[in-house]
C-alpha positions in Angstrom: 77.5 166.1 89.1 78.3 169.1 91.2 81.1 168.7 93.7 78.8 170.2 96.4 76.8 167.0 96.3 79.7 164.6 96.2 80.3 162.7 99.5 83.7 162.1 101.0 83.6 158.5 100.0 82.6 159.4 96.4 85.3 162.1 96.2 87.9 159.6 97.5 86.9 157.0 94.9 87.2 159.7 92.1 90.7 160.5 93.3 91.5 156.8 93.5 90.1 156.1 90.0 92.2 158.9 88.6 95.4 157.6 90.1 94.6 154.0 89.1 94.0 154.9 85.5 97.2 157.0 85.5 99.2 154.1 86.9 97.8 151.5 84.5 98.7 153.7 81.6 102.3 154.1 82.7 104.7 152.2 80.6 107.1 151.7 83.5 104.3 150.0 85.6 103.4 147.7 82.7 107.0 146.7 82.1 107.7 146.1 85.8 104.6 144.0 86.1 105.6 141.9 83.1 109.0 141.4 84.5 107.6 140.3 87.8 105.4 137.7 86.1 108.4 136.5 84.1 110.3 136.1 87.4 107.4 134.2 88.9 107.3 131.9 85.9 111.0 131.4 86.1 110.8 130.5 89.8 108.2 127.9 89.0 110.3 126.4 86.3 113.4 126.5 88.5 111.6 124.6 91.3 110.4 122.0 88.7 113.9 121.6 87.3 115.4 121.1 90.8 112.7 118.6 91.7 113.3 116.6 88.5 117.1 116.9 89.0 116.7 115.4 92.5 115.1 112.2 91.2 115.9 108.8 92.9 119.0 106.7 92.5 118.4 104.3 89.5 118.6 100.6 90.6 117.6 97.3 89.0 115.5 94.9 91.1 114.8 91.2 90.4 111.3 89.8 90.7 112.1 87.9 93.9 113.4 91.0 95.7 110.8 93.5 94.4 108.5 93.1 97.4 111.3 93.7 99.9 112.5 97.0 98.4 110.8 100.0 100.1 108.7 102.2 97.9 110.3 105.7 98.0 111.1 108.6 95.7 114.7 108.2 96.6 114.9 105.1 94.4 114.1 104.8 90.7 113.4 101.1 90.3 113.8 99.1 87.0 112.5 95.5 87.2 114.7 92.9 85.6 114.0 89.2 84.8 117.1 87.8 86.6 120.5 88.5 88.1 122.3 88.3 84.8 120.1 90.9 83.2 120.5 93.2 86.1 124.3 92.9 86.2 124.3 93.8 82.5 122.5 97.1 83.3 125.0 97.8 86.0 128.0 97.2 83.7 126.4 99.4 81.0 125.9 102.2 83.5 122.1 102.4 83.1 121.6 101.7 86.8 123.8 102.3 89.8 123.2 99.0 91.5 121.3 95.7 91.3 119.2 94.4 94.2 118.5 90.7 94.4 117.1 88.4 97.1 119.5 86.8 99.6 118.2 84.6 102.3 121.5 84.8 104.3 121.2 88.6 104.8 119.4 90.2 107.7 117.3 92.3 105.3 116.9 89.4 102.8 118.5 91.5 100.1 121.9 91.7 98.4 123.3 94.9 96.6 125.4 94.3 93.5 127.4 97.3 92.2 130.2 97.8 89.7 133.0 99.3 91.9 131.3 100.8 94.9 127.8 100.4 96.2 125.8 103.7 96.4 125.6 104.8 100.0 122.0 106.0 99.8 120.9 102.6 98.5 122.7 100.7 101.2 121.3 103.0 103.9 117.7 102.6 102.6 118.0 98.8 102.6 119.8 98.6 106.0 118.0 97.7 109.2 117.8 100.9 111.2 118.1 100.9 115.0 115.4 102.2 117.3 115.7 106.0 117.7 114.1 108.2 120.4 114.2 112.0 119.9 114.1 114.2 123.0 113.4 117.4 121.0 111.6 118.1 117.8 113.9 118.3 114.8 114.9 121.9 114.0 113.6 123.5 110.9 116.5 124.0 108.4 117.8 127.6 108.8 118.2 127.8 105.0 114.4 127.3 104.4 113.6 129.9 107.1 116.0 132.3 105.4 114.5 131.8 101.9 110.9 132.1 103.1 111.6 135.2 105.2 113.5 136.7 102.3 110.5 136.1 99.9 107.9 137.7 102.2 110.3 140.6 103.2 111.2 141.4 99.6 107.5 141.4 98.6 106.4 143.6 101.5 109.3 146.0 101.2 109.1 146.0 97.4 105.4 146.7 97.2 105.6 149.4 99.9 108.4 151.2 98.2 106.9 150.8 94.8 103.3 151.9 95.5 103.3 153.7 99.0 106.4 155.9 98.7 105.4 157.4 95.4 102.4 158.9 97.3 104.8 161.1 99.2 106.6 162.3 96.0 103.3 162.9 94.3 102.1 165.1 97.2 105.3 167.1 97.0 105.0 167.5 93.3 101.4 168.7 93.6 102.5 171.2 96.2 105.5 172.4 94.2 103.4 172.9 91.0 100.5 174.4 93.0 98.1 171.8 91.7 97.2 170.9 95.2 95.4 174.3 95.6 93.1 173.3 92.7 92.5 169.8 94.1 91.7 171.1 97.6 89.2 173.5 96.2 87.2 170.6 94.8 87.7 167.8 97.3 88.6 167.7 101.0 92.1 166.9 102.2 90.9 163.7 103.9 89.2 162.6 100.7 92.3 163.3 98.7 94.4 161.3 101.2 92.0 158.4 101.2 91.8 158.3 97.5 95.6 158.1 97.1 95.9 155.4 99.7 93.0 153.4 98.2 94.5 153.6 94.7 97.9 152.3 95.8 96.2 149.5 97.9 94.1 148.3 94.9 97.1 148.3 92.6 99.4 146.5 95.1 96.9 143.8 96.0 96.0 143.4 92.3 99.7 142.7 91.6 100.0 140.3 94.5 96.9 138.4 93.3 98.3 138.3 89.7 101.6 136.9 91.0 99.8 134.3 93.2 97.6 133.2 90.4 100.6 132.8 88.1 102.4 130.7 90.6 99.4 128.5 91.4 98.7 127.9 87.7 102.4 127.3 87.0 102.7 124.7 89.9 99.5 123.0 88.7 100.6 122.8 85.1 104.1 121.5 86.0 102.7 118.8 88.3 103.8 120.5 91.6 100.3 121.2 92.9 101.2 119.8 96.4 103.3 122.9 97.1 100.2 125.1 96.8 98.6 123.4 99.8 101.7 124.0 101.9 102.1 127.7 101.0 98.4 128.7 100.4 97.4 129.7 104.0 100.6 131.7 104.7 100.2 133.6 101.4 96.5 134.3 102.2 97.5 135.7 105.6 100.3 137.6 104.0 97.9 139.3 101.7 95.6 140.3 104.6 98.5 141.7 106.6 99.9 143.4 103.5 96.6 145.2 103.0 96.6 146.8 106.4 100.3 147.3 106.5 100.2 149.1 103.2 97.5 151.4 104.4 99.6 152.1 107.5 102.7 152.9 105.6 100.9 154.9 102.9 99.3 157.2 105.5 102.8 157.8 107.0 104.4 158.4 103.6 101.6 160.9 102.6 101.9 162.7 105.9 105.7 163.0 105.6 105.4 164.2 102.0 102.9 166.9 102.9 105.4 168.5 105.3 107.8 169.7 102.6 107.3 171.7 99.4 110.4 170.7 97.3 111.6 167.4 96.1 115.1 168.0 97.4 113.8 168.3 101.0 111.8 165.0 101.0 114.6 162.6 101.8 115.2 163.7 105.5 111.5 163.7 106.1 111.0 160.2 104.7 114.0 158.7 106.4 112.2 157.7 109.7 109.4 156.0 107.7 112.0 154.2 105.6 113.6 152.9 108.8 110.2 151.3 109.7 110.2 149.5 106.4 113.9 148.4 106.4 114.3 147.4 110.0 111.6 144.6 110.0 113.1 143.4 106.7 116.5 143.0 108.3 115.3 141.5 111.6 113.2 138.8 110.0 116.1 137.7 107.7 118.8 137.9 110.3 116.9 136.4 113.3 114.5 134.1 111.4 115.6 131.1 113.4 115.1 132.8 116.7 111.7 131.6 117.7 111.1 133.9 120.7 112.1 137.0 118.8 110.0 135.9 115.8 107.0 135.5 118.1 107.5 139.1 119.2 108.0 140.4 115.7 104.8 138.7 114.6 102.9 141.1 116.9 104.7 144.3 115.9 102.6 146.0 113.2 105.6 146.9 111.0 107.0 143.4 111.0 103.9 141.2 111.5 103.2 141.0 107.7 106.5 139.2 107.3 107.0 137.3 110.6 103.5 135.9 111.1 103.3 134.1 107.6 106.7 132.5 108.3 105.6 131.2 111.7 102.3 129.9 110.1 104.2 128.1 107.4 106.2 126.2 110.0 103.2 125.5 112.2 104.7 127.6 115.1 101.6 129.8 115.6 98.3 128.8 117.3 95.1 129.3 115.4 94.3 132.5 117.4 97.6 134.2 117.0 97.2 135.6 113.5 93.8 137.0 114.6 95.3 138.6 117.7 98.2 140.1 115.6 95.7 141.3 113.0 93.7 143.1 115.8 96.9 144.9 116.9 97.5 145.8 113.3 94.0 147.2 112.8 94.2 149.2 116.0 97.6 150.7 115.0 96.2 151.6 111.6 93.3 153.5 113.2 95.7 155.6 115.3 98.3 156.2 112.6 95.7 157.1 110.0 94.1 159.7 112.4 97.6 161.2 113.2 98.6 161.1 109.5 95.4 162.7 108.4 95.9 165.6 110.8 99.4 166.2 109.6 98.3 165.9 106.0 95.5 168.5 106.5 97.6 171.0 108.5 100.6 170.8 106.1 99.1 170.5 102.7 98.7 174.2 101.9 101.8 175.4 103.8 104.5 176.3 101.3 108.2 177.2 101.8 110.2 175.8 104.7 109.6 172.3 106.1 106.6 172.2 108.4 107.6 171.3 112.0 105.9 168.2 113.4 104.6 170.0 116.4 102.9 172.6 114.1 101.5 169.9 111.8 99.9 168.1 114.8 98.1 171.2 116.1 94.4 171.4 115.6 
């Protein structure tokens, strides 16, 4: 088909197809993907091991006391025929304590231990007082930190892995003069759209592969209840990641088009790198600051991280991710328009670094 009859959309897809095929054939990409899958599988196994390691305290319970002992995962109950059989298990070390019926006790139960009664068993069988809470219990800061770290590392890692190479590829094409051949066949906007589209497809494909690995792993290991808790935040993270990736890719491509040598690219990319690193640090450091997290969930460069964290802890109303997404989409439109102009005006300019004011001129 002649290039004269190829539309901008078709040309963009041809560029994307070329970049995708090139990436999938790369040994480094295949190795990194396999390593990520192994890390995901290792994480599932680690969660399962920690869950099994945190099993309940083993106790023996006589038949007359079995109905009075609460059913909880904190206790691993072994029924015994009588007190004598239970005491034998305690002395053998097979259980930490024996629970028998005792009509004189307020709870109707007696705890029999070898040297010292397990405190967790005593507290579970005690009669608790009435408690009134004036404020909701705070979410553990450790859990906030871990979840924020996971989303931050994913967003920053995927951006640096698939968006930043767009800039280095543009500089390489300018330095080798290949860009002149490409521009003679497709427009600059089609070339930019194709590169961004290729990176987006590969990044989302890798996220989907990791998510599928995690879901299957949790289901196989009997931890399917975790999927329901994390499913919605991951879905929203994928949506925000898509738009955030497009946003960052356009900025990286525009920055890369302003220089002609690889050694000049670092100062140009530094402002874009700050926009990736600053949200990463803010969400991790101030993850337990709810007012600041609310603000960060509406800032386009940090919303892919902050909003899923707030959704996981039920701190965001149903309309908030939609409003944040609208802000993200509007920002994408503006940044893509500016980035496309810089890209078009700078792509064929060789030599010294193109000034931003010159790149923005019509």
